Structures are given as C-alpha cells and as structure tokens.
DOKELO-127367 format. One line per 3 residues: number of its first residue (from 1); their letters; for each residue x, y, z of N, C-alpha, C. Coordinates in steps of 0.1 Angstrom, whole numbers, plus 5000, padded with zeros to 4 digits. Example, Ala and Ser with C-alpha at 12.3 -4.5 7.8 and 13.67 -1.06 7.14 Angstrom:
1) AS) 5132/4943/5078/5123/4955/5078/5132/4967/5078 | 5128/4978/5071/5137/4989/5071/5129/5000/5079
***
This chain:
1) MLA) 5004/4990/5007/4998/5002/5000/5008/5012/5003 | 5021/5013/5006/5031/5023/5012/5034/5025/4996 | 5040/5018/4993/5043/5014/4974/5038/5017/4965
4) SIK) 5026/5018/4965/5015/5019/4955/5016/5038/4955 | 5014/5041/4969/5012/5056/4973/5024/5069/4970 | 5037/5059/4967/5051/5065/4966/5042/5065/4949
7) EFF) 5042/5060/4948/5039/5057/4931/5032/5064/4928 | 5022/5065/4931/5013/5079/4930/5020/5095/4930 | 5028/5094/4939/5030/5107/4942/5045/5110/4933
10) RVI) 5050/5103/4928/5069/5098/4920/5055/5104/4904 | 5045/5099/4904/5037/5099/4889/5034/5114/4885 | 5031/5122/4899/5020/5137/4894/5032/5143/4900
13) SEL) 5041/5139/4905/5054/5144/4904/5064/5150/4892 | 5060/5140/4882/5066/5141/4863/5051/5147/4855 | 5042/5150/4861/5037/5158/4850/5041/5174/4850
16) RYI) 5049/5176/4861/5057/5187/4858/5067/5188/4841 | 5073/5178/4843/5076/5176/4827/5067/5174/4812 | 5060/5163/4821/5048/5158/4806/5045/5167/4803
19) IPM) 5033/5184/4808/5022/5187/4808/5026/5198/4797 | 5045/5199/4801/5050/5212/4788/5048/5207/4776 | 5050/5190/4772/5057/5180/4762/5044/5180/4754
22) VRY) 5028/5182/4762/5012/5179/4759/5012/5193/4750 | 5013/5198/4752/5007/5215/4760/5020/5222/4740 | 5032/5212/4735/5037/5221/4727/5031/5217/4710
25) KWP) 5029/5234/4710/5025/5231/4696/5035/5229/4680 | 5035/5220/4674/5042/5219/4660/5038/5234/4648 | 5053/5238/4651/5055/5240/4637/5041/5246/4623
28) ELD) 5036/5248/4616/5028/5247/4601/5035/5247/4597 | 5032/5235/4587/5045/5232/4575/5053/5241/4568 | 5040/5252/4564/5043/5260/4553/5048/5272/4563
31) SNA) 5056/5274/4575/5057/5287/4580/5072/5284/4581 | 5084/5300/4584/5095/5295/4582/5104/5293/4598 | 5099/5279/4598/5106/5274/4615/5115/5266/4614
34) SLA) 5113/5259/4598/5121/5248/4597/5139/5250/4597 | 5147/5241/4595/5165/5246/4590/5160/5253/4576 | 5153/5247/4564/5161/5254/4563/5154/5263/4556
37) HSF) 5142/5271/4556/5144/5289/4562/5153/5290/4566 | 5154/5288/4578/5167/5300/4584/5174/5299/4577 | 5184/5287/4576/5199/5286/4568/5195/5294/4552
40) QNT) 5180/5295/4542/5182/5304/4537/5181/5320/4533 | 5174/5325/4551/5179/5334/4555/5194/5340/4561 | 5202/5327/4556/5216/5333/4566/5222/5331/4547
43) VDE) 5218/5326/4544/5223/5326/4532/5220/5342/4526 | 5208/5347/4525/5201/5360/4516/5210/5365/4525 | 5211/5370/4540/5217/5385/4551/5233/5373/4553
46) YGE) 5241/5365/4546/5252/5362/4552/5260/5355/4534 | 5260/5356/4523/5262/5348/4515/5275/5348/4506 | 5279/5363/4500/5295/5357/4505/5302/5355/4519
49) KDF) 5301/5353/4532/5303/5348/4538/5314/5333/4540 | 5324/5332/4545/5332/5322/4543/5320/5314/4566 | 5316/5298/4549/5310/5289/4561/5315/5282/4563
52) LYF) 5328/5268/4555/5328/5252/4559/5345/5262/4553 | 5352/5252/4561/5369/5251/4555/5363/5237/4564 | 5376/5235/4551/5380/5221/4545/5395/5216/4549
55) EDE) 5398/5219/4549/5413/5218/4548/5416/5227/4547 | 5421/5225/4532/5426/5236/4521/5414/5248/4512 | 5397/5237/4512/5393/5245/4503/5385/5253/4513
58) VWT) 5373/5268/4510/5367/5275/4518/5348/5278/4511 | 5343/5274/4520/5330/5274/4513/5323/5281/4512 | 5318/5292/4509/5309/5302/4512/5292/5299/4517
61) YSK) 5284/5305/4517/5264/5306/4519/5256/5301/4506 | 5266/5311/4497/5260/5309/4487/5258/5297/4478 | 5280/5291/4477/5289/5283/4474/5276/5267/4478
64) TNE) 5277/5264/4493/5267/5255/4499/5253/5249/4493 | 5245/5267/4494/5235/5268/4491/5235/5261/4476 | 5239/5264/4467/5243/5261/4456/5242/5247/4453
67) LQM) 5248/5240/4460/5254/5230/4457/5245/5217/4464 | 5238/5225/4474/5226/5218/4485/5216/5217/4467 | 5213/5227/4467/5200/5228/4457/5200/5218/4445
70) FSQ) 5213/5220/4438/5222/5209/4429/5218/5192/4430 | 5220/5193/4446/5222/5178/4449/5209/5169/4450 | 5196/5183/4445/5180/5174/4448/5175/5179/4438
73) IS) 5181/5182/4428/5171/5182/4413/5180/5164/4408 | 5196/5165/4414/5202/5154/4406/5201/5139/4411
***
C-alpha cells in the first residue's frame, strides 16, 4: 500500500515534465520555422561570407546553398 502511494506521488511529480510536452504546438508546414528556411535566410544575409573550412577549401554560404540545391535536382 505504501509503495503504491509513493508511486502515485512520483507520477504526479513527473507531470511538470509531461504537461509542457503535451501542450507543445508544432510549427505549420508552411511556416519559416524549418532548418531549411533558417539556412536560406542566413544565405540571403551572409551569402558571400565563409561558411565551411575543410583542408584547403573554403565554401561560402551561397556556394553551399547552390550545391545543396543541385544535389536535390540530381
């Protein structure tokens, strides 16, 4: 009996973590909340700035975006 009362209060204390997850509202599909939209906004703002450094190559935001778009077409 005591164990079930303890378990009840343990579950009740977990509600503070569960309730926010249940109330979370996912972004709409056409909203600008996706990673792709965020990256596109960054490309628009910082297009010619360096984005990736690998060995002796440097890619800008624009070049990375162009290569990503090209890979979707192929």
